[in-house]
C-alpha positions in Angstrom: 88.7 118.9 63.8 87.5 116.7 60.9 85.5 118.2 58.1 81.7 117.6 58.3 79.5 116.3 55.6 76.0 117.2 54.3 74.2 114.1 52.9 70.8 114.5 51.2 68.5 111.4 51.5 66.8 109.9 48.5 64.0 107.5 49.5 63.5 105.4 46.4 60.1 103.8 45.6 58.9 102.5 42.2 62.1 104.1 40.6 61.2 107.6 41.9 62.4 109.8 44.7 59.2 111.1 46.4 57.6 110.9 43.0 60.5 112.9 41.4 63.2 112.1 38.9 66.1 110.8 41.0 68.7 111.5 38.2 67.8 115.2 38.1 67.9 115.5 41.9 71.3 113.7 42.1 72.7 116.0 39.5 71.5 119.0 41.5 72.9 117.7 44.8 76.2 116.9 43.1 76.5 120.3 41.4 75.4 122.4 44.3 77.6 121.3 47.1 76.2 118.1 48.7 79.1 115.9 49.9 77.4 112.5 49.4 74.0 111.0 48.7 72.2 108.3 50.8 69.6 106.2 48.9 67.1 104.2 50.8 65.5 101.5 48.7 61.9 101.2 49.9 61.0 98.3 47.7 59.2 95.3 49.3 59.3 92.9 46.4 62.2 91.6 44.2 60.5 93.1 41.1 60.2 96.5 42.7 63.9 96.1 43.9 65.0 95.6 40.3 63.1 98.8 39.3 64.9 100.7 42.0 68.3 99.2 41.1 67.8 100.5 37.5 67.0 104.0 38.9 70.0 103.7 41.2 72.3 103.2 38.2 71.1 106.4 36.6 71.5 108.3 39.9 75.1 107.0 40.3 75.9 107.9 36.7 74.6 111.4 37.2 76.2 112.1 40.6 79.8 113.3 40.8 79.9 112.6 44.5 79.8 109.3 46.4 76.5 107.5 46.6 75.6 105.0 49.4 72.5 102.8 49.4 70.7 100.7 51.9 67.2 99.4 52.4 66.2 96.3 50.5 69.2 94.1 51.4 68.2 90.6 52.1 71.1 88.6 50.8 74.7 88.9 49.5 73.4 89.2 45.9 71.6 92.5 46.9 74.9 93.9 48.2 76.6 93.0 44.9 73.8 94.6 42.8 74.0 97.8 44.8 77.7 98.1 44.3 77.5 97.1 40.6 74.9 99.9 40.2 77.7 102.3 41.0 77.3 102.9 44.7 80.4 103.5 46.7 78.9 101.6 49.7 76.1 99.2 50.5 74.6 100.0 53.9 73.5 97.0 56.0 70.7 97.6 58.4 71.8 96.1 61.7 68.3 96.1 62.9 67.9 93.0 60.6 69.7 90.0 62.1 70.5 88.5 58.7 72.4 91.7 57.8 74.6 91.3 60.9 75.2 87.7 59.9 76.4 88.6 56.4 78.5 91.6 57.4 81.8 89.7 57.8 81.3 87.8 54.5 80.3 91.0 52.7 83.5 92.7 53.9 85.7 89.9 52.8 84.0 89.6 49.4 83.8 93.3 48.5 86.2 95.0 50.8 85.4 96.7 54.1 85.5 100.1 52.4 82.4 99.1 50.4 80.3 98.3 53.4 78.5 100.7 55.8 76.1 100.0 58.7 72.7 101.5 59.7 72.3 101.5 63.5 69.2 102.8 65.4 69.8 101.3 68.8 72.8 100.9 71.1 72.2 97.1 71.2 72.9 96.8 67.5 76.5 98.0 67.8 79.0 95.2 67.6 82.7 95.0 68.5 83.7 93.8 65.0 82.3 96.8 63.1 85.7 98.3 62.3 86.8 95.1 60.7 83.6 94.8 58.6 82.9 98.3 57.3 84.0 101.9 56.9 80.9 104.0 57.8 78.1 104.1 60.4 74.7 105.7 60.0 73.1 106.5 63.4 69.4 107.2 63.4 69.0 107.3 67.2 69.2 110.4 69.3 70.8 113.6 67.8 72.2 114.5 71.2 74.4 111.5 71.7 75.6 108.4 70.1 76.9 105.5 72.2 79.4 104.4 69.6 83.0 105.3 70.6 85.0 103.5 67.8 86.8 104.9 64.9 84.2 104.6 62.1 82.9 107.9 60.7 79.3 108.5 62.0 76.6 110.1 59.9 73.6 111.2 61.9 70.3 110.4 60.1 68.5 113.3 61.6 65.0 114.9 61.7 66.6 118.3 61.9 64.4 120.7 60.0 66.2 124.1 60.0 69.7 125.4 59.3 70.1 126.0 63.0 69.1 122.5 63.9 71.5 121.0 61.3 74.4 123.1 62.6 73.5 122.0 66.2 73.7 118.4 65.2 77.0 118.9 63.3 78.4 120.6 66.4 78.5 117.3 68.2 82.0 115.9 68.3 80.8 112.4 67.5 79.2 113.5 64.2 81.1 113.3 61.0 78.1 114.4 58.9 74.3 114.7 58.8 71.8 113.0 56.5 68.4 114.8 56.6 65.2 115.1 54.6 65.4 118.9 55.4 67.9 119.6 52.6 66.8 116.7 50.3 65.2 118.9 47.7 66.0 120.8 44.5 66.0 124.2 46.3 68.6 123.4 49.0 71.4 125.8 49.5 74.2 123.5 50.5 76.9 126.1 50.0 75.0 128.7 52.0 74.5 126.2 54.8 78.1 125.3 54.8 79.1 129.0 55.0 76.8 129.4 58.1 78.3 126.3 59.7 81.8 127.5 58.9 81.0 130.8 60.5 80.1 128.9 63.7 83.6 127.3 63.8 82.8 124.0 62.0 85.1 122.7 59.3 83.1 122.0 56.2 83.9 120.7 52.7 84.1 124.1 51.1 86.4 125.4 48.4 89.6 126.7 50.0 92.4 128.2 48.0 96.0 127.6 49.0 96.7 131.0 47.3 95.1 134.2 48.5 94.3 136.9 46.0 97.2 138.9 47.3 99.5 136.0 46.2 98.4 136.4 42.6 99.7 138.8 40.0 96.8 140.4 38.1 97.3 142.8 35.3 97.2 146.5 35.5 93.4 146.3 35.1 93.2 144.1 38.2 92.2 141.0 36.2 93.6 137.5 35.8 92.8 135.4 32.8 91.2 132.0 33.4 91.5 129.1 31.0 88.5 126.8 31.5 88.7 123.0 30.8 86.1 120.2 31.0 87.4 118.2 34.0 86.7 114.8 32.3 87.7 115.3 28.7 90.2 118.2 29.3 88.7 120.0 26.4 89.4 123.7 26.5 86.0 125.4 26.8 86.7 129.1 27.0 88.8 132.0 28.3 87.5 134.5 30.8 88.7 136.9 33.4 88.5 137.2 37.2 88.9 140.1 39.6 89.2 139.6 43.4 85.4 139.7 43.9 84.9 137.1 41.1 87.6 134.9 42.7 86.0 135.1 46.1 82.5 134.5 44.8 83.7 131.4 42.9 85.1 129.9 46.1 82.0 130.7 48.1 79.4 129.4 45.6 81.4 126.6 43.8 80.2 128.1 40.5 82.6 129.8 38.1 82.1 133.6 38.4 83.9 136.1 36.2 84.3 139.9 35.6 82.7 141.0 32.3 85.1 143.5 30.6 82.4 144.6 28.2 79.6 145.0 30.7 81.8 146.1 33.6 80.1 143.8 36.0 80.3 140.5 37.8 78.7 137.5 36.1 78.2 133.9 37.1 78.5 131.7 34.1 75.1 130.2 33.4 73.0 132.5 35.5 70.9 133.4 32.4 71.4 130.4 30.2 71.4 127.7 32.9 74.8 126.5 31.5 76.6 126.7 34.8 80.2 125.7 35.4 80.8 123.9 38.7 84.3 124.0 40.0 86.4 120.9 40.2 89.8 122.5 40.6 91.7 125.7 40.2 95.4 125.8 39.4 97.8 128.7 39.1 100.6 128.9 36.6 104.3 129.5 37.4 104.1 133.3 37.2 100.9 133.4 39.4 99.2 135.4 36.6 96.9 132.8 34.9 94.4 130.4 36.4 93.5 127.0 35.0 90.0 126.0 36.0 88.7 122.4 35.5 84.9 122.4 35.7 81.8 120.3 35.3 80.1 122.1 32.4 76.3 122.1 32.0 75.3 122.4 28.4 77.4 124.7 26.1 80.3 126.9 27.3 80.0 129.3 24.3 77.3 131.9 23.9 76.9 130.7 20.3 75.6 127.4 21.6 78.8 125.5 20.7 80.2 123.2 23.4 83.5 125.2 23.4 84.3 128.7 22.3 87.2 127.2 20.3 85.1 125.6 17.6 86.8 127.2 14.5 90.1 126.0 13.1 92.5 128.6 11.9 95.4 126.3 11.0 95.4 122.5 11.2 97.9 120.0 10.2 96.8 116.4 9.6 97.6 114.2 12.5 96.3 111.0 14.2 94.3 111.3 17.4 96.0 108.9 19.7 94.6 109.8 23.1 93.4 106.3 24.3 90.1 107.4 25.9 89.4 109.7 23.0 89.9 106.8 20.5 87.7 104.5 22.6 85.0 107.1 22.8 85.1 107.8 19.1 84.9 104.1 18.2 82.1 103.6 20.7 80.3 106.5 19.2 80.5 104.9 15.7 79.1 101.7 17.2 76.3 103.5 18.9 75.5 105.3 15.7 75.2 102.0 13.8 72.9 100.8 16.5 70.7 103.8 16.2 71.1 104.3 12.4 71.7 100.9 10.8 73.9 100.8 7.7 73.5 98.1 5.1 76.5 95.8 4.9 77.8 96.9 8.3 79.5 94.1 10.3 78.4 96.0 13.5 74.8 95.9 12.4 75.2 92.2 11.6 76.2 91.6 15.2 73.3 93.7 16.6 70.8 91.9 14.3 72.0 88.5 15.4 71.5 89.5 19.1 73.3 89.1 22.4 74.2 85.4 22.0 76.1 86.1 18.8 77.9 89.0 20.4 78.8 87.0 23.4 80.1 84.1 21.2 82.4 86.6 19.4 83.7 88.1 22.6 84.5 84.6 23.8 86.2 83.7 20.5 88.3 86.9 20.5 89.3 86.4 24.1 90.5 82.9 23.3 92.5 84.2 20.3 94.1 86.8 22.5 95.2 84.0 25.0 96.7 82.0 22.1 98.5 85.1 20.7 100.0 85.9 24.1 101.7 82.5 24.1 103.5 83.4 20.9 106.8 85.4 21.0 105.6 88.2 18.6 103.9 91.0 20.6 102.3 92.3 17.3 99.8 89.5 17.5 98.7 90.6 20.9 98.0 94.1 19.6 95.8 92.8 16.7 93.9 90.3 18.8 93.4 92.7 21.7 92.0 95.3 19.3 89.5 92.7 18.0 88.5 91.9 21.6 88.0 95.5 22.5 85.9 96.2 19.5 83.6 93.3 20.2 83.5 94.2 23.9 82.4 97.7 22.9 79.6 96.2 20.8 78.6 94.3 23.9 78.7 97.5 25.9 76.5 99.3 23.4 74.0 96.4 23.4 73.8 96.5 27.2 73.9 100.3 27.7 77.3 100.4 29.3 79.6 103.4 28.5 83.3 104.0 28.8 82.5 106.6 31.4 80.8 103.8 33.5 83.9 101.6 33.1 86.5 104.3 33.9 84.5 105.4 37.0 84.4 101.8 38.2 88.2 101.4 37.6 88.8 104.7 39.4 86.8 103.5 42.4 88.8 100.3 42.8 
């Protein structure tokens, strides 16, 4: 049996989701156990569509789960804009004949894995769907779907209770459910998944390949847990788990520990709001230490510092050569110049001259890199590529693009 998905729906109008901040909602869904997000662009004009696309970018940036979007798709350019906003798929409404006509071209241009279909009636199902896309949204009857192909099928359902959701998921043809019922900032996705799992359904829950009995806690029954930020790999803190804390972490998706000082279980962030959402748990070679990679909200340390390891005891001088770290630091300096101009700064000179000057410099540096690549000395490539990257980062800062945006896009390719 394949695992089932819970997909909250985000109807987007005038840049808002039911009048609420979509970014905040997307972060909540992502952190609290939703498996994907479905955005429905309800705009009826190109101007409103652009407003929604801007909101879509913020939603995709905040979400750490796949985001699909449909609704206002009139032409191929709309598909491109949705994908460029960061969505994993553009969903073509097959109730609109023009979307059916563009499906094959969209699949060829962007890849079938980037295309999904919204179907509300059996007559809209075509025999070429598997060649054109990788997902089907069915908004017809919850009891049955006439499609018998290989595409995953998400039921867009009016289910309005946990029991009704589980009933829909129990259908063999259903891969997942998208519903307004759990599309709010109070939804208990993990709890709903536990209920569904208790009914024999396979859900996307945290499952450990090691049982607690396989681990080697100390004499006090505790195992140390080293906690890292899953994106930066920065070490955030050290804490301890007993068996109950371990089980609670798996059930809730939030890092939960045993407090040695208070002699009680504690979920990190329950008081401060600085939760740690599990991305992965690894065990060391002796089975006596856990490495947790987490999505950290706010500060990990009770002092308010990002990490508990904020004080140096011994430090030798060395060059930081982690590529992404260097890129982020240089980008940070560029952004600081943009926000706090410094007299005589070349970066501020570029910002003052505006986008045309920045683009001219990017073009010039790209040309110089091409020329350098024709020469036998690879050192020239290094210098010219560094110049190009710097000017590209100025362009990124000018247009509000971050390295996180770029690396996420590369990771999705």
